[in-house]
C-alpha positions as CSV (number, residue, x, y, z in Angstrom):
1,M,-16.0,-5.9,-7.2
2,E,-13.5,-7.6,-9.4
3,T,-14.2,-10.9,-10.9
4,T,-11.7,-13.8,-10.7
5,R,-11.1,-13.5,-14.5
6,Q,-10.2,-9.8,-14.1
7,Q,-7.8,-10.7,-11.3
8,K,-6.1,-13.5,-13.4
9,I,-5.7,-11.2,-16.3
10,E,-4.3,-8.4,-14.1
11,R,-1.7,-10.8,-12.7
12,L,-0.7,-12.0,-16.2
13,L,-0.4,-8.4,-17.6
14,Q,1.6,-7.3,-14.5
15,K,4.0,-10.2,-14.9
16,E,4.6,-9.6,-18.6
17,L,4.9,-5.8,-18.2
18,A,7.4,-6.2,-15.4
19,D,9.5,-8.4,-17.7
20,I,9.3,-5.9,-20.5
21,F,10.3,-3.0,-18.3
22,Q,13.1,-5.0,-16.7
23,K,14.6,-5.6,-20.1
24,Q,14.2,-2.0,-21.2
25,T,15.6,-0.4,-18.1
26,A,18.7,-2.7,-18.1
27,Q,20.1,-0.3,-20.7
28,M,19.4,2.7,-18.6
29,R,21.9,2.7,-15.7
30,G,20.6,4.0,-12.3
31,T,16.9,3.7,-13.2
32,L,14.4,1.2,-12.0
33,V,10.8,0.9,-13.1
34,S,8.6,-1.6,-11.4
35,V,4.9,-2.4,-12.0
36,S,3.3,-2.1,-8.6
37,K,-0.4,-2.6,-9.7
38,V,-2.5,-3.3,-12.7
39,R,-6.2,-2.7,-13.0
40,I,-8.4,-3.7,-15.9
41,S,-11.9,-2.6,-16.7
42,P,-14.8,-5.0,-16.4
43,D,-15.1,-5.3,-20.2
44,L,-11.3,-6.0,-20.4
45,S,-10.8,-3.2,-22.9
46,V,-8.8,-0.7,-20.8
47,M,-5.8,-1.4,-18.5
48,R,-4.4,1.0,-16.0
49,G,-0.8,0.3,-14.9
50,Y,0.7,1.9,-11.8
51,L,4.5,2.2,-12.0
52,S,7.0,2.9,-9.3
53,V,10.1,4.7,-10.6
54,F,13.4,5.0,-8.9
55,P,14.8,7.7,-8.7
56,S,11.5,9.3,-8.1
57,E,12.7,12.7,-9.3
58,R,12.6,11.3,-12.9
59,A,9.2,9.6,-12.5
60,E,7.2,12.2,-14.4
61,E,9.6,12.2,-17.3
62,I,9.9,8.4,-17.5
63,I,6.1,7.8,-17.2
64,G,5.5,10.4,-19.9
65,N,7.9,8.6,-22.2
66,I,6.3,5.3,-21.5
67,N,2.8,6.7,-22.2
68,A,4.2,8.1,-25.5
69,Q,5.3,4.6,-26.5
70,A,2.1,2.9,-25.2
71,S,1.1,1.6,-28.7
72,Q,4.5,-0.1,-29.0
73,L,4.2,-1.6,-25.5
74,R,0.7,-2.8,-26.4
75,Y,2.0,-4.5,-29.5
76,E,4.8,-6.2,-27.5
77,L,2.4,-7.2,-24.8
78,G,0.1,-8.6,-27.4
79,Q,2.8,-10.8,-28.9
80,R,3.5,-12.2,-25.4
81,V,-0.2,-12.9,-24.4
82,R,-1.8,-13.6,-27.7
83,H,-2.6,-17.2,-26.8
84,Q,-4.2,-16.2,-23.5
85,L,-6.2,-13.1,-24.5
86,R,-8.4,-12.5,-27.5
87,I,-8.3,-8.7,-27.2
88,I,-5.3,-6.8,-26.0
89,P,-6.5,-3.8,-23.8
90,E,-5.7,-0.2,-24.4
91,I,-3.0,0.7,-21.9
92,K,-2.3,3.9,-19.8
93,F,0.3,4.3,-17.1
94,F,0.2,6.3,-13.9
95,Q,2.8,7.0,-11.2
96,D,2.4,5.0,-8.0
97,D,3.7,7.3,-5.4
98,S,2.8,5.2,-2.4
99,L,6.5,4.7,-1.5
100,D,7.1,8.5,-1.5
101,Y,3.9,8.8,0.7
102,L,5.2,6.2,3.2
103,E,8.6,7.9,3.3
104,R,7.0,11.2,4.0
105,I,4.9,9.7,6.8
106,D,8.0,8.1,8.3
107,Q,9.8,11.4,8.3
108,L,6.9,13.2,10.0
109,L,6.7,10.5,12.7
110,Q,10.4,10.8,13.5
111,H,10.1,14.5,14.3
C-alpha cells in the first residue's frame, strides 16, 4: 500500500522526467518517449520509471541508452526537485509495453 507521500513524490518525478524527455527527444525526429508510470520504494531511495517508446521497434535500444545515462538524468532531476526532496532516488527505467499488449489483444479480437 502506497502512502500519500509516495504518491505525491511519484507524480512530481513523473512530471519532471516527462519534461526532461520531451526536451531531449525534440532533437530526435520521429521518436517519442513518454513516462507512463513512476514507482518509488517506501524508503524513497529507489525509483522505477516505466517508459512508453514510439516507434516500439527501437524501445530496447532507447531504454538501454537512457539507463546508461541514468546518473546524468538523476543529476538533472536533482537540480529540478532539490527544494522539494532531500534525497534524490536512484533511478532505473523499464519498458512499458502495455500499448503493444492492447494492440495485440485488439488484433486477436478482430480475427
